[in-house]
N, C-alpha and C positions, 0 to 999 in steps of 0.2 A: 831188251832193256838191261838185263843182267850183264850181258857182255859189255855194253857201253859203260855201265857203272864200274865194273871191274877194270876196264881200260882206263877210266879216269884215275883210279888209284895207282895203277901200274905206270901210267905215263907221267905222273907227277911225283913219283917216289923219289925222295931225297932232294927235292927242289924247293928252294925258297923263291920269293917273288923275283929277285934279280936274275936267278938262273932261268926261270920261266920266261922272263922278258927277253933274255938272250937266246933262247932256244925256240925259234919260230916254228919248227916242225912239231915240237911237243905242244906249244901253245895252240897251234892250228888243230892238232888232233884232239886236244882237250875241248876246244870250242865246238868241234864237230860232235864229240861225244855228248856234250850238253844238249846240242841241237837234236841229236838222235833220241835221247831220253825224252825230250819234250814232245817231239813228233809222235813217238810211241804212246806217250801219256795222252795226247790229244785223240788218239784212235781208240782208246778204251771206252767201251760203252758205259753209260750211266749205271746200268745194272751191275757190270763187273766192278766198276769203281766203288759202288756201294758195298759189294761183297768183300772188297779188299780195302777197307777203311784205314788200315794201318799204313798204307802207302800214301804219301802226301802228293796226290795228283796235281792239285792246284799249284803247289810250290814248284813242282817239276815243270809245269807249263810256264809259270812265270819266269823261271830261270832261263828256259829256252827263249822266251820272248826278249828278255834282257840281253842275252848273248847275241841274238840275231839282230836286234834293232839298235843296240848301243855299240856293238862290235868293237870299234877302235877305242871306245871309252871304257871298256871292261878292264878293270884293274886286276893284275895277277894275284895280289894278296887276297882279293875277294874270291877269285876262282879257287885258290888253294884252301882258303878257310872253308868254303862250301864243300870241297872235296873231302877235307879232313873231318869236318863236323857232321855233314849230312849224308854223305855217300856210304860210309860203312853201315849205318843203320838201314839205309835203303837196300843195300846188298843183302843184308840178313832178311829183310821183309820179302824181297823178291825170291830169294832161295826158299823161304818158308811157303810162299804162295805156289811156287813151282812144285815143291814136294807134296803139296796138298792136292795137286791135280789128279784126277783119276787116270789110271793107266791108259795109254793110247791103244 
């Protein structure tokens, strides 16, 4: 999940909606990253989700469903707004969760 979230930020860096509309590789990569995030969130057990309440599991799953089912209707400005508003705090939460794991 952390990799997909970090890729969202990297793939959209410096882009506005018109640039993202014109760059189908970046747009496709961004849509895939949202899908990967949502699929990973769906695989989290209820127990783990409860232990990691700071991560917005339902929002992540909803965004995945939106991207997958609306696909061609997904607006680039909405993707970029989500990346800029919601992904940086998610990255921080994921990093904190990973840091709190016991050593392997």
